N, C-alpha and C positions, 0 to 999 in steps of 0.2 A: 250287698257287700261281698268282697272276695275273701278267700281265706289266705292266711299268711303262710308263705312257702319259705322254708329255710334254705338258703343257698349255701352250699358247701364250697369253701374256697380251697385253692390248691395249697400244697404244703408251703409254709413260709420259708423263704430263702434267707440264709444268713449272709449279711453284707460284711465282707471282709475288708477291714481298713488296710490300705497299703502301708507298708512300713516306710516311714520317712527316712531320710538320710541321717537325721539325728538319732533315731532308734538304732539304725545300723551301726553308727559310730559308737553308741553306748555299748552295744554288744561286743564290738571289737576292742575298745579301749575304755574299760569301765572306770579306771582311776582318774585319768586325766580330764575327761569331759566334765564331770561335776565341778571340778575346781575352776575350769574355764567358764562354766556357766555362772558360778558364783562371782567370779571377777567381772564378767559382762553384766550381770545383774547389779552388782555394786556400782559399776560405772554408770549404768543407766539410772539407778536411783539417785546417785550424786548429781548427775546432769539435770534430772527432772526437779530435784529439790532446789538446786541452784537457780534454775529457771523460775520456779514458783516463788522463791524468796525475792529474786530480782524484780519479777513482775509485781509482787506485793509492795515492794518499796517504791517502784515507779508509780503505781496506782495511788499509793498513800501520798506521794509527793504531789501528784496532780490534784488529788482531793484537797490537800492543805492549801495549795496555791489558789484553787477555785474558791475555797472557803475564805481566804484572805481578801480576795477581791469581790466577795459576794455582796457586801454592802454598797460599794460604788456601782456595781452592775445593777443591783436591784433598784437603786436610786435613779439610774439612767433609764431603766425600763419603766419606772413609775412616771418619770417626766415625759417619756414618750407616750404613755397611756393618757396622761392628762392633756398633753398637746393634741392628741387625736380627738379626745372628748371636746376640747375647746374648739377645734376646727369643725367638728360636727355641730356644735352649738352655734357657731358663727354662720355656718351654712343654713341651719334651721331658721335663724333669726332673719336672714336675708331672703328667705323664701326658696331655698334650694336652687340657686342659680346654676350651679355646676354639678350635675349628677355624677360625673366621673370622679370629682374630688370627694364627694360623699362616699362613694363606694371604696375609694382608696383609704379614706379615714376609717371606715368600718373595718376594712381588712387589716389596716395597721393596728387598730385597737385590739382586735382578736390576736394578731401576731404578737404584739407586746405582752398581752396577758398570757398567751401560751408559752412564750419564751421565758417569762418570769417564773411560771410554775415549773417548767421543764428544767430550768437552771437549779432551782432548789432541790428537785428530785435527783438531778445529776450529782450534786454534791453529796447528798445522803447515800446514793447508790455507790459512789466511789469509796466512801468510808466503809460501807457494808462489805464491798468487794475486797477492800484491803484486809478487813477483819477475817474474812473467809480464807483469803490466800495465806495469811500469816498463821492460820490454825487456831485462832482464839475463839 
């Protein structure tokens, strides 16, 4: 094994941050700039709060509309799933005469099941997002 040799580094340099225009303006006009900053900050907060509240109301409206039509859509998706199962059963009873129709019915079955589960999660996610946007 070798021995550990301590390497001495050079003197650390100080990194000077350049003065920005804002700092220069503060130095020149100390009274006016903080007031302007407060006004700008207030306008920005008002705009962001208005945007957040509007987005919360729109997401809530979408969530309620999706919730209102959830039962008919779930019923239609259930009928689609049952029809794909019936089609698969008919193909199985006839000895699988059309393999493309079998693959289509299997893909449709999975598609209807995934859409049904995704729709329920979408409604819950919209309500949770509305709650978060409204600050509850």
